[in-house]
C-alpha positions as CSV (number, residue, x, y, z in Angstrom):
1,R,129.2,59.6,94.1
2,I,127.3,62.8,93.3
3,G,125.9,64.2,90.1
4,L,127.8,66.7,88.0
5,Q,125.4,69.6,88.5
6,A,125.3,69.1,92.3
7,A,129.1,68.9,92.4
8,L,129.5,72.1,90.3
9,D,126.9,73.9,92.5
10,M,128.9,73.1,95.7
11,I,132.3,73.8,94.2
12,L,131.4,77.1,92.5
13,T,129.1,78.6,95.1
14,G,130.1,77.0,98.4
15,N,126.4,76.8,99.3
16,S,125.4,74.7,102.3
17,V,123.3,71.6,101.8
18,C,120.6,70.4,104.1
19,G,120.5,66.8,105.3
20,Q,117.7,65.7,102.9
21,K,119.4,67.1,99.9
22,A,122.7,65.6,100.9
23,V,121.1,62.2,100.9
24,Q,119.5,62.8,97.5
25,R,122.8,64.0,96.0
26,G,124.7,61.0,97.3
27,L,126.8,62.9,99.9
28,M,125.3,60.8,102.7
29,D,123.9,57.2,102.7
30,D,121.3,57.8,105.4
31,L,119.6,60.5,107.5
32,V,118.3,59.7,111.0
33,H,117.1,61.6,114.1
34,P,119.9,62.4,116.6
35,A,118.1,60.4,119.2
36,I,118.7,57.1,117.3
37,L,122.0,58.1,115.6
38,R,124.3,55.7,117.5
39,E,121.9,52.8,117.2
40,V,121.4,53.2,113.4
41,A,125.1,53.9,112.8
42,L,126.1,50.6,114.6
43,R,123.5,48.7,112.6
44,R,124.6,50.1,109.3
45,A,128.3,49.3,110.1
46,R,127.4,45.7,110.9
47,E,125.4,45.5,107.7
48,L,128.3,46.8,105.6
49,A,130.7,44.5,107.3
50,A,128.5,41.5,106.7
51,G,127.9,42.5,103.1
52,T,124.1,42.7,103.5
53,R,124.1,46.4,102.7
54,K,126.0,48.3,99.9
55,P,127.0,52.0,99.9
56,A,125.0,54.2,97.6
57,D,126.9,54.4,94.3
58,G,125.6,57.7,93.0
59,P,123.0,60.5,93.3
60,R,119.5,59.4,94.2
61,R,117.5,61.1,91.4
62,Q,113.9,61.4,92.5
63,G,111.3,60.0,90.1
64,T,111.2,59.6,86.3
65,T,111.9,63.3,85.6
66,G,115.1,63.3,87.8
67,A,116.4,60.1,86.2
68,L,115.7,61.4,82.7
69,V,117.5,64.7,83.4
70,G,120.5,62.8,84.7
71,I,120.7,60.6,81.6
72,V,120.3,63.5,79.2
73,L,122.6,66.0,80.9
74,E,125.1,64.1,82.9
75,D,125.5,60.5,81.6
76,N,126.8,61.4,78.1
77,P,129.5,63.8,76.7
78,L,127.0,66.0,74.8
79,G,124.9,66.6,77.9
80,R,127.9,67.4,80.1
81,T,129.0,70.0,77.5
82,V,125.7,71.7,78.1
83,V,126.1,71.6,81.9
84,F,129.6,73.0,81.7
85,S,128.5,75.7,79.3
86,K,125.6,76.8,81.5
87,A,127.8,76.8,84.6
88,R,130.4,79.0,82.8
89,E,127.7,81.5,81.8
90,S,126.4,81.6,85.4
91,V,129.9,82.2,86.8
92,E,130.8,84.9,84.3
93,R,127.4,86.7,85.0
94,K,128.0,86.7,88.7
95,T,131.7,87.5,88.9
96,R,132.0,89.6,85.7
97,G,135.5,88.2,85.3
98,H,136.9,89.6,88.5
99,Y,137.3,86.3,90.3
100,P,139.5,83.7,88.4
101,A,139.1,80.8,90.9
102,P,135.6,79.7,90.0
103,L,136.4,79.5,86.3
104,A,139.6,77.7,87.1
105,A,137.7,75.2,89.2
106,L,135.3,74.7,86.3
107,D,138.2,74.0,83.9
108,V,139.7,71.5,86.4
109,V,136.4,69.5,86.7
110,H,136.1,69.5,82.9
111,T,139.6,68.2,82.5
112,G,138.9,65.4,85.0
113,Y,135.8,64.3,83.1
114,A,137.5,64.6,79.7
115,D,140.9,63.1,80.4
116,G,140.5,61.1,83.7
117,M,141.1,61.6,87.4
118,E,144.9,61.8,87.2
119,A,144.9,64.5,84.6
120,G,142.3,66.4,86.6
121,L,144.4,66.3,89.8
122,K,147.5,67.5,87.9
123,E,145.5,70.4,86.4
124,E,144.1,71.2,89.8
125,A,147.7,71.4,91.3
126,R,148.8,73.6,88.4
127,R,145.9,76.0,88.5
128,F,146.1,76.3,92.3
129,G,149.8,77.2,92.2
130,E,149.0,80.0,89.7
131,L,146.1,81.4,91.6
132,A,147.7,81.2,95.0
133,V,150.4,83.8,94.1
134,G,148.1,86.0,92.0
135,D,147.0,89.5,92.7
136,V,143.4,88.5,93.5
137,S,144.5,85.9,96.0
138,R,146.9,88.4,97.7
139,E,144.1,90.9,98.1
140,L,141.6,88.4,99.4
141,V,144.1,87.2,101.9
142,H,144.7,90.8,103.0
143,L,141.0,91.3,103.3
144,F,140.6,88.1,105.4
145,F,143.3,89.2,107.9
146,A,141.9,92.8,108.0
147,T,138.4,91.5,108.7
148,T,139.7,89.1,111.4
149,A,141.6,91.9,113.1
150,L,138.5,94.1,113.0
151,K,136.5,91.4,114.8
152,K,138.9,91.9,117.8
153,D,138.5,95.6,117.9
154,T,136.2,96.8,120.6
155,G,136.2,100.4,119.5
156,A,136.9,101.6,123.0
157,P,140.0,102.0,125.2
158,A,141.4,98.9,126.9
159,G,139.6,97.9,130.0
160,V,136.2,99.3,128.9
161,E,133.7,96.5,129.1
162,P,130.4,96.5,127.0
163,R,127.2,96.1,128.9
164,P,125.1,93.0,128.0
165,V,122.0,93.8,125.9
166,R,119.3,91.5,127.2
167,Q,116.4,93.7,126.0
168,L,116.3,95.9,122.9
169,G,114.0,98.8,122.2
170,V,113.4,100.1,118.6
171,V,111.6,103.4,118.0
172,G,110.2,103.5,114.5
173,G,108.7,100.4,112.8
174,G,109.4,101.3,109.2
175,F,111.6,99.1,106.9
176,M,114.8,100.0,108.7
177,G,113.3,99.6,112.2
178,A,111.7,96.3,111.3
179,G,114.9,95.1,109.8
180,I,116.8,95.9,113.0
181,A,114.2,94.1,115.1
182,A,114.4,91.1,112.9
183,V,118.2,90.6,113.0
184,A,118.0,91.2,116.8
185,A,115.3,88.5,117.2
186,R,117.3,86.2,115.0
187,S,120.2,86.5,117.5
188,G,117.9,85.7,120.4
189,T,117.2,89.2,121.8
190,P,113.7,90.2,122.9
191,V,112.7,93.4,121.1
192,R,110.0,96.0,121.8
193,V,109.0,98.0,118.7
194,K,107.3,101.4,119.2
195,D,105.5,103.4,116.5
196,A,102.9,106.2,116.4
197,D,99.8,104.1,115.9
198,L,98.5,100.5,116.0
199,A,98.4,100.2,112.2
200,R,102.1,101.1,111.9
201,V,103.0,98.7,114.7
202,A,101.0,95.9,113.0
203,Q,102.8,96.7,109.7
204,A,106.2,96.6,111.5
205,L,105.4,93.2,113.1
206,D,104.2,91.8,109.7
207,T,107.5,93.0,108.1
208,V,109.5,91.3,110.8
209,R,107.6,88.1,110.3
210,G,108.3,88.3,106.6
211,I,112.1,88.8,107.1
212,L,112.4,86.0,109.6
213,G,110.2,83.7,107.5
214,E,112.7,83.9,104.6
215,A,115.0,81.7,106.6
216,L,112.3,79.0,106.9
217,R,111.7,79.1,103.1
218,K,115.4,78.5,102.6
219,R,115.3,75.7,105.2
220,R,117.8,77.5,107.5
221,V,115.5,77.2,110.6
222,T,112.7,74.9,111.6
223,R,109.1,76.1,112.1
224,L,109.6,75.9,115.9
225,E,112.8,78.0,115.7
226,L,110.9,80.5,113.5
227,A,108.0,80.7,116.0
228,Q,110.4,81.3,118.8
229,Q,112.2,84.2,117.0
230,Q,108.9,85.8,116.0
231,A,107.6,85.6,119.6
232,L,110.6,87.7,120.7
233,V,109.3,90.8,118.8
234,T,106.4,92.7,120.3
235,G,104.9,96.2,119.6
236,T,103.5,99.2,121.4
237,T,102.4,102.7,120.8
238,D,103.6,104.0,124.2
239,D,106.6,103.4,126.4
240,T,105.5,100.1,128.0
241,G,108.3,97.6,127.9
242,F,111.1,100.1,127.4
243,R,112.1,100.6,131.1
244,R,114.0,97.3,131.1
245,A,115.8,98.0,127.8
246,D,119.6,97.9,127.8
247,L,119.8,99.5,124.4
248,V,117.2,101.7,122.5
249,I,117.7,102.4,118.8
250,E,115.7,105.0,117.0
251,A,115.0,104.4,113.3
252,V,112.7,107.2,112.4
253,F,112.8,109.6,109.4
254,E,116.0,111.6,108.9
255,D,114.6,114.8,110.6
256,L,116.6,116.5,113.3
257,G,113.6,117.7,115.3
258,L,111.9,114.3,115.2
259,K,115.0,112.4,116.2
260,R,115.5,114.8,119.2
261,R,112.0,114.2,120.3
262,V,111.9,110.4,120.1
263,L,115.4,110.1,121.8
264,A,114.4,112.5,124.6
265,A,111.3,110.4,125.2
266,A,113.4,107.2,125.1
267,E,115.8,108.8,127.6
268,R,112.9,109.2,130.0
269,A,111.3,105.8,129.3
270,A,114.5,103.8,129.5
271,P,116.6,105.5,132.2
272,D,119.4,102.9,132.2
273,A,119.7,102.3,128.5
274,I,122.3,103.2,125.9
275,L,120.6,105.4,123.3
276,A,121.5,104.9,119.6
277,T,120.5,106.9,116.5
278,N,120.3,105.3,113.1
279,T,121.1,108.6,111.4
280,S,123.1,108.5,108.1
281,T,123.6,112.2,107.7
282,L,122.8,114.2,110.9
283,P,125.6,115.2,113.3
284,L,125.4,113.4,116.6
285,A,126.3,116.7,118.3
286,R,123.1,118.3,117.0
287,I,120.9,115.3,118.0
288,A,122.5,115.1,121.4
289,E,121.4,118.7,122.2
290,G,118.0,117.4,123.1
291,L,119.2,115.0,125.7
292,E,119.9,115.5,129.4
293,D,122.8,113.1,129.3
294,P,124.5,113.2,125.8
295,T,127.1,110.7,126.9
296,R,124.5,107.9,126.5
297,L,124.1,108.7,122.8
298,V,126.0,106.7,120.1
299,G,125.4,106.3,116.4
300,M,124.5,102.9,115.0
301,H,124.1,103.5,111.2
302,F,122.6,100.3,109.6
303,F,122.4,99.9,105.9
304,S,119.3,98.8,103.9
305,P,118.2,96.1,103.8
306,V,119.4,95.5,107.4
307,Q,119.0,91.7,107.2
308,K,121.4,91.5,104.2
309,M,123.9,94.3,104.5
310,P,126.8,93.3,106.8
311,L,128.2,96.8,107.6
312,L,127.4,98.8,110.7
313,E,128.9,102.2,111.3
314,V,129.2,102.9,115.0
315,V,129.5,106.7,115.3
316,A,131.3,108.2,118.3
317,G,130.2,111.7,119.1
318,A,132.4,114.2,121.0
319,R,130.6,113.4,124.3
320,T,129.8,109.7,123.7
321,S,131.0,107.6,126.6
322,P,133.5,104.7,125.8
323,G,131.0,102.3,127.4
324,A,128.3,103.3,124.9
325,I,130.7,102.8,122.0
326,A,131.9,99.4,123.3
327,T,128.3,98.3,123.9
328,A,127.2,99.3,120.3
329,V,130.2,97.5,118.8
330,A,129.7,94.3,120.9
331,Y,126.0,94.2,120.1
332,G,126.6,94.9,116.5
333,K,128.9,91.9,116.3
334,A,126.4,89.8,118.3
335,I,123.8,90.3,115.6
336,G,126.3,89.4,112.8
337,K,127.4,92.8,111.6
338,T,130.9,94.0,110.6
339,C,131.4,97.1,112.8
340,I,133.6,100.1,112.1
341,V,133.9,103.0,114.6
342,V,133.9,106.4,112.9
343,G,134.0,110.0,114.1
344,D,131.1,112.5,114.1
345,G,132.0,114.1,110.8
346,P,130.1,115.0,107.6
347,G,128.8,111.7,106.0
348,F,130.6,109.6,108.6
349,Y,132.6,107.1,106.5
350,V,130.4,105.4,103.9
351,N,128.5,108.5,102.7
352,R,131.7,110.6,102.8
353,I,133.4,108.4,100.2
354,L,130.1,107.7,98.4
355,A,129.4,111.4,97.7
356,P,132.4,112.1,95.5
357,Y,131.6,108.9,93.5
358,L,128.1,110.0,92.9
359,N,129.1,113.6,92.2
360,E,131.6,112.4,89.5
361,A,128.8,110.4,87.9
362,G,126.7,113.6,87.8
363,W,129.5,115.6,86.2
364,L,129.9,112.9,83.5
365,L,126.1,113.0,82.8
366,E,126.3,116.8,82.6
367,E,129.1,116.4,80.0
368,G,126.9,114.3,77.8
369,V,127.7,110.7,78.8
370,A,124.6,108.5,78.8
371,I,123.3,107.1,82.1
372,E,123.4,103.6,80.7
373,T,127.0,104.0,79.7
374,I,128.1,105.2,83.1
375,D,126.2,102.5,85.0
376,R,127.5,99.8,82.7
377,A,131.1,100.9,83.0
378,L,130.9,100.9,86.8
379,V,129.3,97.5,87.0
380,R,131.9,96.1,84.6
381,F,134.6,97.6,86.9
382,G,133.2,95.7,89.9
383,F,130.4,97.6,91.6
384,P,127.2,95.6,92.2
385,V,125.1,98.4,90.6
386,G,125.9,101.6,88.8
387,P,125.7,105.1,90.5
388,F,122.4,106.1,88.9
389,Q,120.7,102.8,89.6
390,L,121.9,103.2,93.2
391,I,120.3,106.7,93.4
392,D,117.1,105.4,91.9
393,E,116.9,102.6,94.4
394,V,117.7,104.8,97.4
395,G,115.3,107.5,96.2
396,F,116.0,110.9,94.9
397,A,114.5,112.6,97.9
398,V,116.8,110.6,100.3
399,A,119.8,111.2,98.1
400,A,119.2,114.9,97.9
401,K,118.7,115.2,101.7
402,A,121.8,113.2,102.4
403,G,123.8,115.5,100.1
404,A,122.4,118.7,101.5
């Protein structure tokens, strides 16, 4: 029913398909508004029963160009060879050989085209049996169950209930603060963003609109849904709008004095709120010294870019209340993050394990190994980028400060 390229895209990537594309690819025969779904479905069923309407028999290639591409690439053996070759190149580039299932799926589809459906089904059963008991499969199953168990972990003792977060305050409208505001708005939370002057507030709101607008470009939301999300984020240069906040997250520069000042101001402006610091390196105990009630302070260490990175470190200080921890974990999950609760130690968890990794790369460089060789080896091993590219992207100043 559907074209080879469309089938390979869905099998190899698992990407979702919007209704219009599903019709074009032959996955559906029709697309109608929900208000008339029943009426149209009954009419189509009667037409099919009467023989006055036939099911679509393949992908609906749009226009002359689409039809020509289909003929050249999919309707002849030579063209299909090109499609399979390009698909294999794409899989190997993305997986670097660490995931055998996509390549096996590609081989199975190729067998079905070359030798017929029955041969393809037999090959599918054989390859599935091999993969299901392999090392990669076992590790992925372990990861799945570990992630599922983590979703049930509240991070606090039994009986401690998180407080609902109906209003969020964000102090600091830079890239991190705007990212936090955007993911919160995407989950339906009204957000008040505070920064030092109107120009920075305007820049923060513009960044939020850009992040949220990406979902519209990918057709994951409608224009109405996008407008509703954007309307949830407002800005200020003072404390207006913070009194009703249930949670206030500071996302200012990694400076101890600055964080103490903005959190002390937030403590006064939002007397009932949980206070969270987005620090990646500073001890919570030191930050909490500037607060009247340090039990309200919890760490919420987001990773950049916030809208794409799934991990959230919830840092429990020595005096952080269980309720604050439970609230941070619950809200992190509500905005789509994978939450881990860590203690208030040097580097918390991620930076603590990252530092030796980067240090070893530095020792190799000092011993004469080229930067390109080190980065290439680590990418080939499985890391998304090499250690030196990572430092370059984060920025040397940030990396040096984090390691100090």
